[in-house]
PDB file of N, CA, C and O in Angstrom:
ATOM      1  N   MET A   1      -2.327  71.337 116.390  1.00  0.00           N
ATOM      2  CA  MET A   1      -2.572  71.341 114.953  1.00  0.00           C
ATOM      3  C   MET A   1      -2.739  70.004 114.443  1.00  0.00           C
ATOM      4  O   MET A   1      -2.333  69.113 115.189  1.00  0.00           O
ATOM      5  N   PRO A   2      -3.213  69.681 113.410  1.00  0.00           N
ATOM      6  CA  PRO A   2      -3.545  68.437 113.257  1.00  0.00           C
ATOM      7  C   PRO A   2      -2.553  67.461 112.374  1.00  0.00           C
ATOM      8  O   PRO A   2      -2.368  67.909 111.242  1.00  0.00           O
ATOM      9  N   GLY A   3      -2.024  66.490 112.592  1.00  0.00           N
ATOM     10  CA  GLY A   3      -1.009  66.013 112.002  1.00  0.00           C
ATOM     11  C   GLY A   3       0.165  66.477 112.485  1.00  0.00           C
ATOM     12  O   GLY A   3       0.973  66.096 111.638  1.00  0.00           O
ATOM     13  N   SER A   4       0.840  67.140 113.428  1.00  0.00           N
ATOM     14  CA  SER A   4       2.156  67.947 113.730  1.00  0.00           C
ATOM     15  C   SER A   4       2.564  66.652 114.780  1.00  0.00           C
ATOM     16  O   SER A   4       1.697  66.107 115.463  1.00  0.00           O
ATOM     17  N   THR A   5       3.552  66.366 114.803  1.00  0.00           N
ATOM     18  CA  THR A   5       4.195  65.449 115.850  1.00  0.00           C
ATOM     19  C   THR A   5       5.533  66.222 116.301  1.00  0.00           C
ATOM     20  O   THR A   5       6.084  67.138 115.691  1.00  0.00           O
ATOM     21  N   THR A   6       5.873  65.707 117.362  1.00  0.00           N
ATOM     22  CA  THR A   6       7.040  66.666 117.926  1.00  0.00           C
ATOM     23  C   THR A   6       8.147  65.992 117.363  1.00  0.00           C
ATOM     24  O   THR A   6       8.186  64.798 117.064  1.00  0.00           O
ATOM     25  N   PRO A   7       9.256  67.029 117.206  1.00  0.00           N
ATOM     26  CA  PRO A   7      10.465  65.921 116.535  1.00  0.00           C
ATOM     27  C   PRO A   7      11.120  65.072 117.775  1.00  0.00           C
ATOM     28  O   PRO A   7      11.074  65.093 119.005  1.00  0.00           O
ATOM     29  N   THR A   8      11.740  64.333 116.771  1.00  0.00           N
ATOM     30  CA  THR A   8      12.718  63.280 117.980  1.00  0.00           C
ATOM     31  C   THR A   8      14.122  63.490 117.996  1.00  0.00           C
ATOM     32  O   THR A   8      14.511  63.833 116.880  1.00  0.00           O
ATOM     33  N   LEU A   9      14.764  63.436 118.592  1.00  0.00           N
ATOM     34  CA  LEU A   9      16.204  63.326 118.531  1.00  0.00           C
ATOM     35  C   LEU A   9      16.962  62.100 118.189  1.00  0.00           C
ATOM     36  O   LEU A   9      16.768  61.136 118.930  1.00  0.00           O
ATOM     37  N   ILE A  10      17.742  61.966 117.258  1.00  0.00           N
ATOM     38  CA  ILE A  10      18.270  60.683 116.727  1.00  0.00           C
ATOM     39  C   ILE A  10      19.724  60.680 117.542  1.00  0.00           C
ATOM     40  O   ILE A  10      20.529  61.591 117.732  1.00  0.00           O
ATOM     41  N   THR A  11      19.729  59.357 117.925  1.00  0.00           N
ATOM     42  CA  THR A  11      20.939  59.166 118.997  1.00  0.00           C
ATOM     43  C   THR A  11      21.651  58.531 118.599  1.00  0.00           C
ATOM     44  O   THR A  11      22.720  58.483 119.206  1.00  0.00           O
ATOM     45  N   THR A  12      21.499  57.740 117.451  1.00  0.00           N
ATOM     46  CA  THR A  12      22.508  56.879 116.967  1.00  0.00           C
ATOM     47  C   THR A  12      22.711  57.132 115.253  1.00  0.00           C
ATOM     48  O   THR A  12      21.802  57.293 114.440  1.00  0.00           O
ATOM     49  N   ALA A  13      24.045  57.115 115.010  1.00  0.00           N
ATOM     50  CA  ALA A  13      23.782  56.904 113.430  1.00  0.00           C
ATOM     51  C   ALA A  13      23.716  55.962 112.699  1.00  0.00           C
ATOM     52  O   ALA A  13      23.833  54.894 113.299  1.00  0.00           O
ATOM     53  N   PRO A  14      23.568  55.881 111.576  1.00  0.00           N
ATOM     54  CA  PRO A  14      23.322  54.283 110.902  1.00  0.00           C
ATOM     55  C   PRO A  14      24.504  53.772 110.397  1.00  0.00           C
ATOM     56  O   PRO A  14      25.319  54.469 109.792  1.00  0.00           O
ATOM     57  N   THR A  15      24.655  52.456 110.638  1.00  0.00           N
ATOM     58  CA  THR A  15      25.495  51.775 110.216  1.00  0.00           C
ATOM     59  C   THR A  15      25.631  51.284 108.675  1.00  0.00           C
ATOM     60  O   THR A  15      24.632  51.026 108.004  1.00  0.00           O
ATOM     61  N   PHE A  16      26.834  51.187 108.217  1.00  0.00           N
ATOM     62  CA  PHE A  16      26.488  50.872 106.996  1.00  0.00           C
ATOM     63  C   PHE A  16      27.902  49.522 106.940  1.00  0.00           C
ATOM     64  O   PHE A  16      28.971  49.583 107.549  1.00  0.00           O
ATOM     65  N   PRO A  17      27.450  48.464 106.061  1.00  0.00           N
ATOM     66  CA  PRO A  17      28.421  47.467 106.248  1.00  0.00           C
ATOM     67  C   PRO A  17      29.886  47.912 105.407  1.00  0.00           C
ATOM     68  O   PRO A  17      30.012  48.750 104.514  1.00  0.00           O
ATOM     69  N   ARG A  18      30.707  47.216 105.906  1.00  0.00           N
ATOM     70  CA  ARG A  18      32.126  47.739 105.266  1.00  0.00           C
ATOM     71  C   ARG A  18      32.390  46.519 104.159  1.00  0.00           C
ATOM     72  O   ARG A  18      32.408  45.301 104.335  1.00  0.00           O
ATOM     73  N   VAL A  19      32.593  47.328 102.923  1.00  0.00           N
ATOM     74  CA  VAL A  19      32.736  46.558 101.626  1.00  0.00           C
ATOM     75  C   VAL A  19      34.138  46.837 101.280  1.00  0.00           C
ATOM     76  O   VAL A  19      34.636  47.940 101.055  1.00  0.00           O
ATOM     77  N   ALA A  20      34.836  45.414 101.265  1.00  0.00           N
ATOM     78  CA  ALA A  20      36.290  45.283 100.732  1.00  0.00           C
ATOM     79  C   ALA A  20      36.337  45.762  99.182  1.00  0.00           C
ATOM     80  O   ALA A  20      35.595  45.255  98.341  1.00  0.00           O
ATOM     81  N   HIS A  21      37.315  46.829  98.863  1.00  0.00           N
ATOM     82  CA  HIS A  21      37.224  47.437  97.608  1.00  0.00           C
ATOM     83  C   HIS A  21      38.530  46.386  97.155  1.00  0.00           C
ATOM     84  O   HIS A  21      39.382  45.730  97.754  1.00  0.00           O
ATOM     85  N   ASP A  22      38.220  46.595  96.006  1.00  0.00           N
ATOM     86  CA  ASP A  22      39.385  46.045  95.138  1.00  0.00           C
ATOM     87  C   ASP A  22      39.850  47.151  94.336  1.00  0.00           C
ATOM     88  O   ASP A  22      39.129  47.671  93.485  1.00  0.00           O
ATOM     89  N   ASN A  23      41.223  47.590  94.616  1.00  0.00           N
ATOM     90  CA  ASN A  23      42.098  48.678  94.387  1.00  0.00           C
ATOM     91  C   ASN A  23      42.955  48.284  92.899  1.00  0.00           C
ATOM     92  O   ASN A  23      43.754  49.021  92.321  1.00  0.00           O
ATOM     93  N   ARG A  24      42.530  46.918  92.493  1.00  0.00           N
ATOM     94  CA  ARG A  24      43.239  46.605  91.095  1.00  0.00           C
ATOM     95  C   ARG A  24      42.602  47.527  90.175  1.00  0.00           C
ATOM     96  O   ARG A  24      41.635  48.217  90.496  1.00  0.00           O
ATOM     97  N   LEU A  25      43.178  47.538  88.963  1.00  0.00           N
ATOM     98  CA  LEU A  25      43.215  48.566  87.814  1.00  0.00           C
ATOM     99  C   LEU A  25      42.180  47.783  86.953  1.00  0.00           C
ATOM    100  O   LEU A  25      42.549  46.612  86.857  1.00  0.00           O
ATOM    101  N   PRO A  26      40.822  48.058  86.186  1.00  0.00           N
ATOM    102  CA  PRO A  26      40.505  47.204  85.465  1.00  0.00           C
ATOM    103  C   PRO A  26      41.239  46.868  84.227  1.00  0.00           C
ATOM    104  O   PRO A  26      42.097  47.576  83.700  1.00  0.00           O
ATOM    105  N   ALA A  27      40.811  45.701  83.809  1.00  0.00           N
ATOM    106  CA  ALA A  27      41.714  45.148  82.423  1.00  0.00           C
ATOM    107  C   ALA A  27      41.683  46.418  81.580  1.00  0.00           C
ATOM    108  O   ALA A  27      42.794  46.938  81.482  1.00  0.00           O
ATOM    109  N   ALA A  28      40.856  46.946  81.051  1.00  0.00           N
ATOM    110  CA  ALA A  28      40.813  48.328  79.873  1.00  0.00           C
ATOM    111  C   ALA A  28      41.914  49.023  80.324  1.00  0.00           C
ATOM    112  O   ALA A  28      42.818  49.029  79.488  1.00  0.00           O
ATOM    113  N   ALA A  29      42.281  49.888  81.824  1.00  0.00           N
ATOM    114  CA  ALA A  29      43.028  50.481  82.011  1.00  0.00           C
ATOM    115  C   ALA A  29      44.393  49.709  81.843  1.00  0.00           C
ATOM    116  O   ALA A  29      45.346  50.363  81.419  1.00  0.00           O
ATOM    117  N   THR A  30      44.514  48.790  82.046  1.00  0.00           N
ATOM    118  CA  THR A  30      45.912  47.991  82.303  1.00  0.00           C
ATOM    119  C   THR A  30      46.222  47.833  81.012  1.00  0.00           C
ATOM    120  O   THR A  30      47.411  47.933  80.711  1.00  0.00           O
ATOM    121  N   LEU A  31      45.262  47.561  79.997  1.00  0.00           N
ATOM    122  CA  LEU A  31      45.736  47.425  78.784  1.00  0.00           C
ATOM    123  C   LEU A  31      46.429  48.947  77.827  1.00  0.00           C
ATOM    124  O   LEU A  31      47.297  49.109  76.969  1.00  0.00           O
ATOM    125  N   GLY A  32      45.513  49.781  78.536  1.00  0.00           N
ATOM    126  CA  GLY A  32      45.951  51.166  77.988  1.00  0.00           C
ATOM    127  C   GLY A  32      47.034  51.501  78.730  1.00  0.00           C
ATOM    128  O   GLY A  32      47.224  52.671  78.399  1.00  0.00           O
ATOM    129  N   LEU A  33      47.695  51.272  79.363  1.00  0.00           N
ATOM    130  CA  LEU A  33      48.800  51.549  79.930  1.00  0.00           C
ATOM    131  C   LEU A  33      49.923  50.891  79.250  1.00  0.00           C
ATOM    132  O   LEU A  33      50.865  51.591  78.876  1.00  0.00           O
ATOM    133  N   ILE A  34      49.929  49.533  79.035  1.00  0.00           N
ATOM    134  CA  ILE A  34      50.704  49.028  78.432  1.00  0.00           C
ATOM    135  C   ILE A  34      50.649  49.387  76.729  1.00  0.00           C
ATOM    136  O   ILE A  34      51.652  49.279  76.024  1.00  0.00           O
ATOM    137  N   ALA A  35      49.571  49.744  76.304  1.00  0.00           N
ATOM    138  CA  ALA A  35      49.456  50.125  74.716  1.00  0.00           C
ATOM    139  C   ALA A  35      50.321  51.362  75.083  1.00  0.00           C
ATOM    140  O   ALA A  35      51.256  51.402  74.283  1.00  0.00           O
ATOM    141  N   VAL A  36      50.399  52.598  76.152  1.00  0.00           N
ATOM    142  CA  VAL A  36      51.080  53.630  75.809  1.00  0.00           C
ATOM    143  C   VAL A  36      52.704  53.322  75.169  1.00  0.00           C
ATOM    144  O   VAL A  36      53.168  53.812  74.139  1.00  0.00           O
ATOM    145  N   PHE A  37      53.206  52.617  75.865  1.00  0.00           N
ATOM    146  CA  PHE A  37      54.883  52.116  75.962  1.00  0.00           C
ATOM    147  C   PHE A  37      54.978  51.600  74.649  1.00  0.00           C
ATOM    148  O   PHE A  37      56.111  51.790  74.207  1.00  0.00           O
ATOM    149  N   ALA A  38      54.041  50.874  73.651  1.00  0.00           N
ATOM    150  CA  ALA A  38      53.769  50.711  72.355  1.00  0.00           C
ATOM    151  C   ALA A  38      53.591  51.705  71.002  1.00  0.00           C
ATOM    152  O   ALA A  38      54.078  51.589  69.877  1.00  0.00           O
ATOM    153  N   ILE A  39      52.837  52.565  71.481  1.00  0.00           N
ATOM    154  CA  ILE A  39      52.745  54.030  71.227  1.00  0.00           C
ATOM    155  C   ILE A  39      53.643  54.726  71.019  1.00  0.00           C
ATOM    156  O   ILE A  39      53.932  55.130  69.893  1.00  0.00           O
ATOM    157  N   LEU A  40      54.408  55.073  72.301  1.00  0.00           N
ATOM    158  CA  LEU A  40      55.606  55.374  72.520  1.00  0.00           C
ATOM    159  C   LEU A  40      56.916  55.103  71.795  1.00  0.00           C
ATOM    160  O   LEU A  40      57.693  55.943  71.342  1.00  0.00           O
ATOM    161  N   GLY A  41      57.025  53.704  71.767  1.00  0.00           N
ATOM    162  CA  GLY A  41      58.038  53.361  71.166  1.00  0.00           C
ATOM    163  C   GLY A  41      58.277  53.640  69.459  1.00  0.00           C
ATOM    164  O   GLY A  41      59.244  53.855  68.728  1.00  0.00           O
ATOM    165  N   ALA A  42      56.679  53.489  69.291  1.00  0.00           N
ATOM    166  CA  ALA A  42      56.306  53.610  67.770  1.00  0.00           C
ATOM    167  C   ALA A  42      56.873  55.190  67.393  1.00  0.00           C
ATOM    168  O   ALA A  42      57.699  55.452  66.518  1.00  0.00           O
ATOM    169  N   ILE A  43      56.399  55.866  68.028  1.00  0.00           N
ATOM    170  CA  ILE A  43      56.681  57.258  67.637  1.00  0.00           C
ATOM    171  C   ILE A  43      58.147  57.627  67.632  1.00  0.00           C
ATOM    172  O   ILE A  43      58.603  58.431  66.820  1.00  0.00           O
ATOM    173  N   LEU A  44      58.886  57.015  68.569  1.00  0.00           N
ATOM    174  CA  LEU A  44      60.358  57.495  68.914  1.00  0.00           C
ATOM    175  C   LEU A  44      60.926  56.672  67.308  1.00  0.00           C
ATOM    176  O   LEU A  44      61.523  57.244  66.396  1.00  0.00           O
ATOM    177  N   ALA A  45      60.639  55.642  67.341  1.00  0.00           N
ATOM    178  CA  ALA A  45      61.367  54.896  66.109  1.00  0.00           C
ATOM    179  C   ALA A  45      61.222  56.015  64.963  1.00  0.00           C
ATOM    180  O   ALA A  45      62.237  56.496  64.461  1.00  0.00           O
ATOM    181  N   LEU A  46      59.784  56.467  64.513  1.00  0.00           N
ATOM    182  CA  LEU A  46      59.540  57.176  63.362  1.00  0.00           C
ATOM    183  C   LEU A  46      60.338  58.506  63.481  1.00  0.00           C
ATOM    184  O   LEU A  46      60.683  59.035  62.424  1.00  0.00           O
ATOM    185  N   ALA A  47      60.707  59.176  64.809  1.00  0.00           N
ATOM    186  CA  ALA A  47      61.500  60.076  65.033  1.00  0.00           C
ATOM    187  C   ALA A  47      62.881  60.089  65.104  1.00  0.00           C
ATOM    188  O   ALA A  47      63.607  60.968  65.567  1.00  0.00           O
ATOM    189  N   GLY A  48      63.295  58.591  64.393  1.00  0.00           N
ATOM    190  CA  GLY A  48      64.921  58.451  63.993  1.00  0.00           C
ATOM    191  C   GLY A  48      65.510  57.942  65.288  1.00  0.00           C
ATOM    192  O   GLY A  48      66.685  57.596  65.168  1.00  0.00           O
ATOM    193  N   MET A  49      65.095  57.836  66.252  1.00  0.00           N
ATOM    194  CA  MET A  49      65.576  57.179  67.620  1.00  0.00           C
ATOM    195  C   MET A  49      65.897  55.619  67.184  1.00  0.00           C
ATOM    196  O   MET A  49      65.072  54.949  66.563  1.00  0.00           O
ATOM    197  N   THR A  50      67.399  55.035  67.645  1.00  0.00           N
ATOM    198  CA  THR A  50      67.703  53.546  67.281  1.00  0.00           C
ATOM    199  C   THR A  50      67.040  52.801  68.023  1.00  0.00           C
ATOM    200  O   THR A  50      66.728  53.036  69.190  1.00  0.00           O
ATOM    201  N   LEU A  51      66.742  51.703  67.290  1.00  0.00           N
ATOM    202  CA  LEU A  51      66.172  50.574  68.419  1.00  0.00           C
ATOM    203  C   LEU A  51      66.181  50.185  69.641  1.00  0.00           C
ATOM    204  O   LEU A  51      65.317  49.855  70.453  1.00  0.00           O
ATOM    205  N   GLY A  52      68.002  50.336  69.639  1.00  0.00           N
ATOM    206  CA  GLY A  52      68.654  49.988  71.021  1.00  0.00           C
ATOM    207  C   GLY A  52      68.159  50.952  72.365  1.00  0.00           C
ATOM    208  O   GLY A  52      67.833  50.516  73.470  1.00  0.00           O
ATOM    209  N   ALA A  53      68.205  52.476  71.909  1.00  0.00           N
ATOM    210  CA  ALA A  53      68.128  53.228  72.766  1.00  0.00           C
ATOM    211  C   ALA A  53      66.507  53.298  73.233  1.00  0.00           C
ATOM    212  O   ALA A  53      66.142  53.490  74.393  1.00  0.00           O
ATOM    213  N   ILE A  54      65.404  53.053  71.798  1.00  0.00           N
ATOM    214  CA  ILE A  54      64.046  53.115  72.451  1.00  0.00           C
ATOM    215  C   ILE A  54      63.870  51.704  73.733  1.00  0.00           C
ATOM    216  O   ILE A  54      63.287  51.878  74.803  1.00  0.00           O
ATOM    217  N   VAL A  55      64.453  50.476  73.351  1.00  0.00           N
ATOM    218  CA  VAL A  55      64.291  49.670  74.246  1.00  0.00           C
ATOM    219  C   VAL A  55      65.165  49.935  75.890  1.00  0.00           C
ATOM    220  O   VAL A  55      64.600  49.578  76.924  1.00  0.00           O
ATOM    221  N   GLN A  56      66.012  50.330  75.913  1.00  0.00           N
ATOM    222  CA  GLN A  56      66.970  50.879  76.591  1.00  0.00           C
ATOM    223  C   GLN A  56      65.888  52.037  77.618  1.00  0.00           C
ATOM    224  O   GLN A  56      65.741  51.881  78.830  1.00  0.00           O
ATOM    225  N   LEU A  57      65.395  52.874  77.018  1.00  0.00           N
ATOM    226  CA  LEU A  57      64.490  53.830  77.592  1.00  0.00           C
ATOM    227  C   LEU A  57      63.158  53.442  77.897  1.00  0.00           C
ATOM    228  O   LEU A  57      62.516  54.112  78.707  1.00  0.00           O
ATOM    229  N   LEU A  58      62.657  52.436  77.344  1.00  0.00           N
ATOM    230  CA  LEU A  58      61.236  51.977  77.758  1.00  0.00           C
ATOM    231  C   LEU A  58      61.381  50.921  79.022  1.00  0.00           C
ATOM    232  O   LEU A  58      60.611  50.827  79.978  1.00  0.00           O
ATOM    233  N   ALA A  59      62.632  50.116  78.755  1.00  0.00           N
ATOM    234  CA  ALA A  59      62.883  49.103  80.173  1.00  0.00           C
ATOM    235  C   ALA A  59      63.460  50.204  81.348  1.00  0.00           C
ATOM    236  O   ALA A  59      63.325  49.805  82.504  1.00  0.00           O
ATOM    237  N   CYS A  60      63.861  51.063  81.235  1.00  0.00           N
ATOM    238  CA  CYS A  60      64.106  52.292  82.563  1.00  0.00           C
ATOM    239  C   CYS A  60      62.861  52.660  82.819  1.00  0.00           C
ATOM    240  O   CYS A  60      62.583  52.699  84.017  1.00  0.00           O
ATOM    241  N   CYS A  61      61.931  52.973  81.989  1.00  0.00           N
ATOM    242  CA  CYS A  61      60.689  53.787  82.610  1.00  0.00           C
ATOM    243  C   CYS A  61      59.780  52.370  83.338  1.00  0.00           C
ATOM    244  O   CYS A  61      59.109  52.569  84.351  1.00  0.00           O
ATOM    245  N   ALA A  62      59.849  50.980  82.711  1.00  0.00           N
ATOM    246  CA  ALA A  62      59.028  50.033  83.256  1.00  0.00           C
ATOM    247  C   ALA A  62      59.599  49.449  84.936  1.00  0.00           C
ATOM    248  O   ALA A  62      59.045  48.888  85.882  1.00  0.00           O
ATOM    249  N   ALA A  63      60.915  49.919  84.661  1.00  0.00           N
ATOM    250  CA  ALA A  63      61.693  49.989  86.191  1.00  0.00           C
ATOM    251  C   ALA A  63      61.190  50.806  86.840  1.00  0.00           C
ATOM    252  O   ALA A  63      60.566  50.333  87.790  1.00  0.00           O
ATOM    253  N   VAL A  64      61.170  52.114  86.741  1.00  0.00           N
ATOM    254  CA  VAL A  64      61.110  53.241  87.527  1.00  0.00           C
ATOM    255  C   VAL A  64      59.610  52.756  88.224  1.00  0.00           C
ATOM    256  O   VAL A  64      59.342  52.738  89.425  1.00  0.00           O
ATOM    257  N   GLY A  65      58.545  52.291  86.844  1.00  0.00           N
ATOM    258  CA  GLY A  65      57.283  51.874  87.509  1.00  0.00           C
ATOM    259  C   GLY A  65      57.022  50.827  88.540  1.00  0.00           C
ATOM    260  O   GLY A  65      56.104  50.784  89.359  1.00  0.00           O
ATOM    261  N   ALA A  66      57.959  50.029  88.355  1.00  0.00           N
ATOM    262  CA  ALA A  66      57.985  48.587  89.246  1.00  0.00           C
ATOM    263  C   ALA A  66      58.325  49.180  90.514  1.00  0.00           C
ATOM    264  O   ALA A  66      57.480  49.172  91.409  1.00  0.00           O
ATOM    265  N   VAL A  67      59.856  49.873  90.766  1.00  0.00           N
ATOM    266  CA  VAL A  67      60.030  50.305  92.203  1.00  0.00           C
ATOM    267  C   VAL A  67      59.203  51.170  92.644  1.00  0.00           C
ATOM    268  O   VAL A  67      59.098  51.221  93.869  1.00  0.00           O
ATOM    269  N   THR A  68      58.413  52.056  91.867  1.00  0.00           N
ATOM    270  CA  THR A  68      57.236  52.933  92.790  1.00  0.00           C
ATOM    271  C   THR A  68      56.264  52.209  93.008  1.00  0.00           C
ATOM    272  O   THR A  68      55.448  52.601  93.842  1.00  0.00           O
ATOM    273  N   ALA A  69      56.030  50.805  92.259  1.00  0.00           N
ATOM    274  CA  ALA A  69      54.517  50.287  92.863  1.00  0.00           C
ATOM    275  C   ALA A  69      54.924  49.563  94.110  1.00  0.00           C
ATOM    276  O   ALA A  69      54.181  49.373  95.073  1.00  0.00           O
ATOM    277  N   GLY A  70      56.213  49.163  94.003  1.00  0.00           N
ATOM    278  CA  GLY A  70      57.011  48.494  95.171  1.00  0.00           C
ATOM    279  C   GLY A  70      56.485  49.120  96.061  1.00  0.00           C
ATOM    280  O   GLY A  70      55.489  48.830  96.724  1.00  0.00           O
ATOM    281  N   ALA A  71      57.317  50.242  96.117  1.00  0.00           N
ATOM    282  CA  ALA A  71      57.374  51.374  97.515  1.00  0.00           C
ATOM    283  C   ALA A  71      56.045  51.617  97.813  1.00  0.00           C
ATOM    284  O   ALA A  71      55.755  51.387  98.987  1.00  0.00           O
ATOM    285  N   VAL A  72      54.912  52.118  96.911  1.00  0.00           N
ATOM    286  CA  VAL A  72      53.520  52.409  97.205  1.00  0.00           C
ATOM    287  C   VAL A  72      52.849  51.074  97.820  1.00  0.00           C
ATOM    288  O   VAL A  72      51.968  51.345  98.637  1.00  0.00           O
ATOM    289  N   ALA A  73      53.070  49.664  97.608  1.00  0.00           N
ATOM    290  CA  ALA A  73      52.380  48.468  98.229  1.00  0.00           C
ATOM    291  C   ALA A  73      53.162  48.469  99.369  1.00  0.00           C
ATOM    292  O   ALA A  73      52.500  47.747 100.115  1.00  0.00           O
ATOM    293  N   SER A  74      54.248  48.851 100.054  1.00  0.00           N
ATOM    294  CA  SER A  74      55.023  48.380 101.001  1.00  0.00           C
ATOM    295  C   SER A  74      55.372  49.486 101.654  1.00  0.00           C
ATOM    296  O   SER A  74      56.307  49.387 102.448  1.00  0.00           O
ATOM    297  N   GLY A  75      54.804  50.609 101.502  1.00  0.00           N
ATOM    298  CA  GLY A  75      55.339  51.878 101.900  1.00  0.00           C
ATOM    299  C   GLY A  75      55.275  52.145 103.335  1.00  0.00           C
ATOM    300  O   GLY A  75      55.989  53.059 103.749  1.00  0.00           O
ATOM    301  N   ARG A  76      54.368  51.353 104.368  1.00  0.00           N
ATOM    302  CA  ARG A  76      54.638  51.415 105.906  1.00  0.00           C
ATOM    303  C   ARG A  76      56.150  50.607 106.218  1.00  0.00           C
ATOM    304  O   ARG A  76      57.044  51.133 106.881  1.00  0.00           O
ATOM    305  N   ARG A  77      56.229  49.481 105.717  1.00  0.00           N
ATOM    306  CA  ARG A  77      57.164  48.809 106.374  1.00  0.00           C
ATOM    307  C   ARG A  77      58.279  49.231 105.837  1.00  0.00           C
ATOM    308  O   ARG A  77      59.230  49.029 106.591  1.00  0.00           O
ATOM    309  N   LEU A  78      58.628  49.851 104.618  1.00  0.00           N
ATOM    310  CA  LEU A  78      59.641  50.564 104.017  1.00  0.00           C
ATOM    311  C   LEU A  78      60.060  51.686 104.852  1.00  0.00           C
ATOM    312  O   LEU A  78      61.207  51.801 105.285  1.00  0.00           O
ATOM    313  N   ALA A  79      59.013  52.599 105.092  1.00  0.00           N
ATOM    314  CA  ALA A  79      59.483  53.834 105.928  1.00  0.00           C
ATOM    315  C   ALA A  79      59.674  53.408 107.369  1.00  0.00           C
ATOM    316  O   ALA A  79      60.550  54.017 107.982  1.00  0.00           O
ATOM    317  N   ALA A  80      58.917  52.345 108.097  1.00  0.00           N
ATOM    318  CA  ALA A  80      59.709  51.856 109.436  1.00  0.00           C
ATOM    319  C   ALA A  80      61.180  51.508 109.420  1.00  0.00           C
ATOM    320  O   ALA A  80      62.012  51.964 110.204  1.00  0.00           O
ATOM    321  N   LEU A  81      61.462  50.459 108.225  1.00  0.00           N
ATOM    322  CA  LEU A  81      62.940  50.130 108.173  1.00  0.00           C
ATOM    323  C   LEU A  81      63.509  51.094 108.207  1.00  0.00           C
ATOM    324  O   LEU A  81      64.093  51.322 109.266  1.00  0.00           O
ATOM    325  N   LEU A  82      63.637  52.243 106.954  1.00  0.00           N
ATOM    326  CA  LEU A  82      64.295  53.152 106.978  1.00  0.00           C
ATOM    327  C   LEU A  82      64.374  54.300 107.821  1.00  0.00           C
ATOM    328  O   LEU A  82      65.317  55.080 107.689  1.00  0.00           O
ATOM    329  N   SER A  83      63.344  54.515 108.807  1.00  0.00           N
ATOM    330  CA  SER A  83      63.675  55.158 109.986  1.00  0.00           C
ATOM    331  C   SER A  83      64.320  54.292 111.300  1.00  0.00           C
ATOM    332  O   SER A  83      65.049  54.776 112.165  1.00  0.00           O
ATOM    333  N   SER A  84      63.930  53.109 111.232  1.00  0.00           N
ATOM    334  CA  SER A  84      64.935  52.109 112.167  1.00  0.00           C
ATOM    335  C   SER A  84      66.354  52.803 111.839  1.00  0.00           C
ATOM    336  O   SER A  84      67.081  53.484 112.563  1.00  0.00           O
ATOM    337  N   ALA A  85      66.493  52.407 110.542  1.00  0.00           N
ATOM    338  CA  ALA A  85      67.959  52.521 109.902  1.00  0.00           C
ATOM    339  C   ALA A  85      68.818  53.812 110.156  1.00  0.00           C
ATOM    340  O   ALA A  85      69.946  53.949 110.630  1.00  0.00           O
ATOM    341  N   LEU A  86      67.661  54.942 109.555  1.00  0.00           N
ATOM    342  CA  LEU A  86      68.631  56.174 109.991  1.00  0.00           C
ATOM    343  C   LEU A  86      68.703  56.804 111.508  1.00  0.00           C
ATOM    344  O   LEU A  86      69.367  57.744 111.946  1.00  0.00           O
ATOM    345  N   GLY A  87      67.559  55.729 112.273  1.00  0.00           N
ATOM    346  CA  GLY A  87      67.702  56.204 113.679  1.00  0.00           C
ATOM    347  C   GLY A  87      68.924  55.740 114.546  1.00  0.00           C
ATOM    348  O   GLY A  87      69.111  56.156 115.690  1.00  0.00           O
ATOM    349  N   ASN A  88      69.725  54.861 113.922  1.00  0.00           N
ATOM    350  CA  ASN A  88      70.619  53.803 115.000  1.00  0.00           C
ATOM    351  C   ASN A  88      71.890  54.440 113.885  1.00  0.00           C
ATOM    352  O   ASN A  88      72.923  53.772 113.924  1.00  0.00           O
ATOM    353  N   LEU A  89      71.907  55.402 113.110  1.00  0.00           N
ATOM    354  CA  LEU A  89      73.333  56.041 112.824  1.00  0.00           C
ATOM    355  C   LEU A  89      74.323  56.371 113.941  1.00  0.00           C
ATOM    356  O   LEU A  89      73.893  57.157 114.786  1.00  0.00           O
ATOM    357  N   GLN A  90      75.502  55.942 114.094  1.00  0.00           N
ATOM    358  CA  GLN A  90      76.259  56.678 115.451  1.00  0.00           C
ATOM    359  C   GLN A  90      77.337  57.641 114.686  1.00  0.00           C
ATOM    360  O   GLN A  90      78.097  58.357 115.338  1.00  0.00           O
TER     361      GLN A  90
END
């Protein structure tokens, strides 16, 4: 047949350069997360919650977020530390 060729076997997979991905949130997402706390505080104030209780609640939320972010960032090291500490119990 005219124009027919025999198929060839591809023996190597194409390689693509690795791109370092930036895992940080964009500025708009960060500002959105910060705005959530301001909106939540305003809603709680309108609902009659005292300012001291609102500040305490939002501070606890921020502390939980900071601890979570720290644990995620250093998860492997923390897991290794905890496993070695728990493995040495006598």
